[in-house]
N, C-alpha and C positions, 0 to 999 in steps of 0.2 A: 504494500500500500504506500501511498505517497508519504504518509507520516514517518515511515521508516527512514526516509532520506534526511530527516532532521538531524539524525545522529551520524549518518554516513557521509553526507555532503550538504552541510548547512547552506552554502551559497546556492546550490541547485534548488534546495527546498524553498529558499526565499524567492528565487526567480519564478518557480512554479506557483507559489502562493500568490504572487503578483499577477501571473497569467490567469490563475483561477478566478481571482476577483474581477479581472478585466473581462473574462468570458461571461461571468454571471451578470455583471452590470450591463454589458452590451446586449445580452439576451433580453433582459427585462426592458431596457431602453427601447429596443426595437419594437416590442409589443406596444409600448406607450406612444411612440411616434407613429406607428401604423394606425393605431386607434384615432389619434388626432387627425391623421390624413382622411379618415372616414367620418369625421365630424364629432367624435367623442373626446372631450377634453378632461375627462374624469382624472386620468393619470396626471395631467398637467396641473390641475387644481390641487391634487394631493401632494405635489412637489416631487413626483416620481420621474419627471423628464429631466433627470440629473445624472451626471457622471460620478456623483458622490457615492462611494460604496455603502456608506451607512444607510442610504435611502433604499437599498435593494437587498443587502445580504441577510439571510436567515441563519442564525447561529447553528441550529441543528442541521439544516441542509448543507451548510458549508463544512461542518465537522464530519458529516457522513461522507461527503465527497472526498475528503482527505483520508478517511479511515476505511470506509466500506468500498468506495469506488464509484458511487453515484449519489447525487443529491440535488438540491434545488435552491433557488433564491426566493425572496418574498414576491408573490405574484403581483404584477401591476394591476391596480383596480381598473376595470373597464365597465362600461354600460353599453352592451351591444344594441339596446333598443334606441340608442342615440345615433347609430350608424346611418349614414345616408342610404346605404344599401346593406341591409341586415345580413343576408347570407354571404355576400362577397366580403363584407367587412369582417365577419366572424372567421372566415377562412384565412384571409390575408393576415389579420392581426394574430391569429393563432400560430400560423406558420412562420411569421416574421423572425421570431427569436431562434427558431430551428435553423432557418436559412443563414442567419448571421453566424451561428456556431459552425455550420458547415463551411461557410466562407473562410472563417478564421482557421479551421482545420486544414483547408487547402493551402492557405497562405503559410501556415506553420510547416506543412509537409514540404512545400516548395523551398522554404528557407533551410530546412533540414537536409534536403537533397543537395542544395547548393553548398552547404557546409561539408557534406560528405564528399563532394567532388573536390573541394579545396584541400581537405585534410582527412582522407578516409581512415587512416590509422587512428587518429585521435577519436573520431566518432565511433569506431569499432571498440576501442578500449573503454569508452564511456559506458558501454553496456556490460563490461566485464569488471567494473569497479575501479577503472583507472581514472586518475584525476589530472586534468589539464584545463586551461581556460576554454579551449575549443570543445573539449569533452563535456565540461559542465554546461556550456551553452547548448550543445547537442542534446544532452539529457533533458534540459529545460524545454527545448523545442519539442522533443518527443512527447513529454507529458502535456505540453500545451496542446498538441494535436489530439492526444488521448482524451484530455478533459473536454475539449469541444465536441469530440465525437460522442462521449458519454452524455453530455447535455443534449445533443441533438437526438440521439437514439432513445434516451430515457424519456424525453418529452414527447416522443412519437407514440408512446404507449396510449392506446385509446380508452383510458380509464379516467373518469373525473377525479380530481380537477386538472389533470395534466393536459398539455396543449393538444395532444393527439385526440383526446375526447372531443374537443371543440372542432378540430378539423373534420372528424367523422360526423359530428353534429351538423356542421354546415352543409354536408352532402345529403343528409337525411330529410324526409318530409317534416314540415313544421310541427306536425302533431306529436312528434317524439321529443321535441326540444324541451318541453316542460319537465320531462323526466330527467334529462341531463342536468338542467339547472337545479333541480331538487337534490340530485346526487352530489352536487358540489358541496352541500352542507356537511357531508360525511367524508371529507377529504382525509381526515385522520385514519379512517378505516382503510382507505386506499394505501396510505403510507405504511400502515401496520402490515397489510398483506404483502407489500413490496419488500419489507424488511424480513418477512418470514417465508410464507408459502411461495411467493413469486421471485424471491431473491435469486435462487439457482438459475431458473430460466432466463431472467433478465441479465445476469452476469454472463451466461452463455451467449446470448444474442449480442451483447455489447462486445464481448471478446471476439466473436466472429466478425463483427462489423469493423473492429479495429484492424484485424489481420487483413481483411479484404481491402480496406481503404489504403493501408500502408503498402499493400501489394501492388496497388496501382502506380505508386511512385518509386518503389524499390523492387 
C-alpha cells in the first residue's frame, strides 16, 4: 500500500501524497464546473469551485486511498433539477470527474514513459527498491497514474452514491430516477459493502485495469 512508502522512501511518499490531493481536488472541481456549465451553481455557492484541498478532501476517503487502495473525496453538492437539460447534465456532470482522472493518468503515463526513455536503468531500479532522484520521480509518477486510475474505475461502479450510478441513471427512463435519489441517502451502506463483500472484486477489477492501461504505454 502507499502508506508503506512513508518508511521506505519519504520523499516519494510526499510526492505521491501531493499527487493524490491534486487528483481528488480536480475530480470534484470538474463535477462543480460541469454543473455550473449546465446552469446549477449549487457547488459555487457552497464554495466548492476551489483548488483548496480543505474544501474537497474527506478524511476517511483519503486515508483509505492511502491504506486500502481506493477511496473518495467529499462529493460536490449539485441540484440536477436546476440543469438546463436534466438528462444530459446528469450524464456530463457525473462523468466529468472520471474523465479528468483518466486524462491525468494518460499524462502521468506519458511522463513516465519519457522518463524511462531518458534513464531506463534508474526507472527499473525504482521498482526494485533502488533510490535515485530519477527513480523517486518515476515511482511518484507510477503511483500518480495508479491513483487516477483507481479514482476513475472506482467511481464507475454503478452503485449510489458513486458517479457510475448517476451515469447509469441518466440513461434510464425517468420513472426509475426517484429510486436512485432515494438510495443516495444510504451511501454509508454502499461504502460498508465496498469495504467488505465487494472489496475483493473491486480490487481485482482495479488491478486488471491498471495492468491493461500501463500495457498500452509499456
